[in-house]
C-alpha positions as CSV (number, residue, x, y, z in Angstrom):
1,M,-19.9,14.0,-10.1
2,P,-19.1,17.0,-8.7
3,A,-17.1,16.8,-5.1
4,K,-18.3,17.9,-1.9
5,K,-16.9,21.2,-0.4
6,S,-14.7,20.0,2.6
7,S,-11.7,21.3,5.5
8,R,-10.5,17.6,5.7
9,L,-7.1,17.2,3.5
10,V,-6.2,13.7,2.9
11,L,-2.6,12.4,1.6
12,V,-3.1,9.0,-0.8
13,T,0.5,8.3,-1.9
14,G,0.3,6.7,-5.1
15,G,-2.4,8.4,-6.0
16,A,-1.0,7.8,-9.7
17,G,-2.0,4.3,-9.7
18,Y,-4.8,2.4,-10.5
19,F,-5.8,2.3,-6.7
20,G,-4.6,5.9,-5.9
21,A,-6.8,7.0,-8.5
22,T,-10.0,4.6,-7.7
23,L,-10.0,5.9,-3.9
24,I,-9.4,9.2,-5.0
25,D,-12.1,9.6,-6.9
26,A,-14.0,8.5,-3.8
27,L,-12.6,10.5,-1.6
28,R,-13.9,13.4,-3.8
29,V,-17.1,12.4,-4.1
30,R,-16.9,12.2,0.4
31,G,-16.3,15.3,0.7
32,D,-12.2,15.3,1.2
33,T,-9.8,17.8,-0.2
34,I,-6.5,15.4,-2.0
35,R,-3.4,15.6,-1.7
36,V,-0.8,13.3,-4.0
37,L,2.7,12.4,-3.2
38,D,4.1,10.2,-6.2
39,I,6.8,9.8,-7.9
40,A,5.0,9.6,-11.5
41,S,2.1,12.3,-13.1
42,D,-0.6,11.7,-13.6
43,P,-2.2,14.8,-16.0
44,S,-5.8,13.0,-15.7
45,L,-5.8,14.3,-11.6
46,P,-8.8,16.7,-10.9
47,V,-7.2,20.4,-11.3
48,E,-8.6,20.2,-7.6
49,V,-5.7,18.2,-6.5
50,D,-2.8,19.3,-4.6
51,Y,-0.4,17.0,-6.7
52,I,3.4,16.4,-5.1
53,R,6.3,14.8,-7.5
54,G,8.2,12.9,-5.0
55,D,9.4,9.5,-3.7
56,I,8.3,7.9,-0.9
57,R,11.6,7.5,0.5
58,D,12.6,10.4,0.5
59,R,12.2,12.4,4.0
60,E,11.5,15.8,3.1
61,A,8.9,15.2,0.1
62,V,7.2,13.1,2.4
63,A,7.3,15.7,5.1
64,R,6.0,18.2,3.3
65,A,3.3,15.4,1.3
66,C,2.0,15.5,5.7
67,R,1.8,19.1,5.8
68,E,-2.0,19.5,7.9
69,V,-3.1,16.9,6.5
70,A,-6.2,14.8,8.7
71,A,-5.6,11.1,7.3
72,V,-3.2,9.4,4.9
73,H,-3.9,6.5,2.4
74,H,-1.4,4.9,1.5
75,C,-1.0,3.0,-1.8
76,V,2.4,3.2,-2.6
77,A,3.9,-0.1,-3.7
78,H,6.8,-2.0,-5.3
79,V,5.5,-5.3,-6.3
80,P,7.1,-8.8,-5.4
81,L,6.3,-9.0,-9.6
82,A,9.6,-6.9,-10.8
83,R,12.0,-9.5,-9.0
84,D,14.5,-6.9,-7.6
85,R,14.3,-7.7,-3.5
86,A,16.1,-4.6,-2.6
87,L,13.9,-2.3,-4.5
88,F,10.7,-4.1,-2.8
89,D,12.6,-4.0,0.6
90,S,13.6,0.0,-0.4
91,V,10.2,0.8,-1.5
92,N,7.5,-0.9,1.0
93,V,9.5,-1.0,3.7
94,H,12.0,1.7,4.3
95,G,10.1,3.8,2.7
96,T,6.8,3.2,4.5
97,R,8.8,3.1,7.9
98,V,9.5,7.1,6.4
99,L,5.9,7.7,6.1
100,L,5.4,6.2,9.3
101,D,7.5,9.1,10.8
102,E,6.4,11.8,9.3
103,A,3.0,11.7,9.6
104,R,3.4,10.9,13.1
105,R,6.0,14.2,13.2
106,A,3.2,16.3,11.5
107,G,0.4,14.6,13.8
108,V,-1.5,13.1,11.0
109,G,-5.0,11.5,13.3
110,K,-4.9,8.2,10.9
111,V,-2.6,6.1,8.3
112,V,-4.7,3.5,6.0
113,H,-2.7,1.5,4.5
114,V,-3.2,-0.3,0.7
115,S,-2.0,-3.6,-0.3
116,S,-2.8,-6.0,-3.2
117,S,-3.2,-9.5,-4.5
118,A,0.5,-9.1,-5.4
119,V,1.4,-9.6,-2.6
120,F,0.2,-13.4,-3.1
121,G,2.6,-13.5,-6.0
122,V,1.2,-14.6,-9.7
123,P,-2.9,-16.0,-9.5
124,E,-3.2,-19.7,-11.0
125,R,-6.5,-17.5,-13.1
126,N,-7.9,-14.4,-13.2
127,P,-10.7,-12.4,-11.9
128,V,-8.7,-13.1,-8.7
129,T,-11.4,-13.2,-5.7
130,A,-11.6,-13.3,-1.8
131,T,-12.6,-16.9,-2.1
132,R,-9.4,-17.7,-4.1
133,L,-7.6,-15.9,-2.1
134,R,-8.9,-17.7,0.9
135,I,-8.4,-21.3,-0.8
136,R,-4.6,-20.5,-1.6
137,A,-4.3,-18.6,1.6
138,K,-5.9,-22.1,3.6
139,R,-3.6,-24.5,1.1
140,T,-0.7,-22.7,2.4
141,A,-1.8,-22.9,5.8
142,A,-1.6,-26.6,5.6
143,R,1.3,-27.0,3.9
144,S,3.6,-24.9,6.3
145,S,1.8,-26.0,9.8
146,R,2.5,-30.0,8.0
147,P,6.8,-31.0,9.1
148,S,8.7,-31.6,6.0
149,R,9.9,-35.7,5.3
150,S,13.4,-34.2,6.4
151,A,12.3,-32.5,9.6
152,L,10.7,-36.0,10.5
153,A,13.6,-38.0,9.3
154,R,15.8,-35.3,11.6
155,S,13.8,-35.3,15.3
156,P,14.1,-37.5,17.6
157,A,12.1,-40.4,18.0
158,G,9.4,-39.4,20.3
159,S,9.6,-35.8,19.6
160,M,6.9,-34.9,17.1
């Protein structure tokens, strides 16, 4: 479907990934002009998309990507399944902080932080549905709200 004309420039970080590419399609249909910041290139990006190759942790690249942008959809993430905690923190925590600082500095009106079910770890089965996520969240909350046997054994009588 051809994109409508719009003067609204929207930045999609991680636009070469699955979520980013899907989001770009929806934003173009809505009429937004798209800029992408990503370390990976995607030859299937429409030619109208302004592609900036850069890392979310690179302040200069992020500042350049945020210029004249009305909104940011932040799709960049390093998933916990990769099991590299330092990289996870560097990309997800530091990179997001860089993005928020530079978006504020550039006067961006809105930042949407996109997430996925990957934050819950490896699913017990697929597809992951909202119902399964709610059930898993309730089970996790129930387990974490119960004091452990060792906590009960250490607590003074009557304090729990």
